[in-house]
C-alpha positions in Angstrom: 8.9 1.3 14.6 8.4 1.3 10.8 7.4 4.9 11.2 10.4 5.7 13.5 12.6 3.9 10.8 11.1 6.3 8.2 11.6 9.3 9.9 15.3 8.8 10.4 15.6 7.9 6.9 14.3 11.1 6.1 16.2 13.2 8.8 19.7 11.3 7.6 19.0 12.1 3.9 18.1 15.5 4.9 21.6 16.0 7.0 23.3 14.3 4.1 22.0 17.1 1.8 22.0 20.6 3.7 24.4 19.7 6.7 23.3 20.1 10.4 20.6 22.8 10.8 19.5 23.2 14.4 15.9 22.9 15.0 15.1 20.9 11.6 12.2 19.1 12.8 9.3 16.8 11.3 6.2 18.7 10.5 4.1 16.0 8.8 4.6 12.1 8.4 2.1 10.0 6.4 2.3 6.0 6.0 0.4 3.4 4.2 0.7 0.0 5.4 0.7 -2.3 2.6 1.3 -5.6 3.8 2.5 -7.2 7.1 6.4 -7.3 7.4 8.0 -10.7 8.2 8.6 -11.1 12.0 12.0 -12.5 11.7 13.7 -10.1 9.0 15.2 -6.5 9.5 13.3 -3.6 8.0 15.1 -1.9 5.3 14.5 1.8 4.0 15.1 3.3 0.9 14.7 7.1 1.0 14.6 9.8 -1.5 14.1 13.5 -1.4 11.6 14.7 -3.5 11.9 18.5 -2.7 14.2 20.8 -0.8 13.2 24.2 -0.3 14.4 26.8 1.9 11.9 26.0 4.6 10.2 23.0 3.7 12.1 19.4 2.6 9.7 16.3 1.6 10.8 12.9 1.4 9.7 9.6 0.3 10.4 6.3 2.1 9.9 2.9 0.9 10.0 0.2 3.7 10.7 -3.5 2.6 11.5 -6.9 5.0 15.3 -7.9 4.4 15.2 -10.2 1.7 12.4 -9.6 -0.1 11.6 -7.0 -2.9 7.9 -6.3 -1.8 7.3 -2.9 -0.2 5.7 -3.3 3.3 4.7 0.4 3.6 5.3 3.9 2.0 5.8 6.8 3.9 6.0 10.6 2.8 7.3 13.2 5.3 7.9 16.8 5.1 10.5 18.7 7.7 10.8 22.3 8.6 13.9 23.9 8.1 14.6 27.3 10.5 15.2 30.4 8.3 18.8 31.4 7.9 19.5 34.7 10.5 21.4 37.1 8.8 
């Protein structure tokens, strides 16, 4: 669930930055689990795009249990953006 939340967070951030580009796909997703999240709280994601290039975009996500300031997981994802056709 945490990987899915992070993947969607990065994807939405990308769409917000470059618009809808068909076939933009995840090429890499690395997650570091730091502590056990609360079973009764929602997962909150904070996303930052670290690099936005022509063909690759790298994003970073910090995941929290709602109501806590402690990070439960840190995620870095890379997305491939298809080249523009001329």
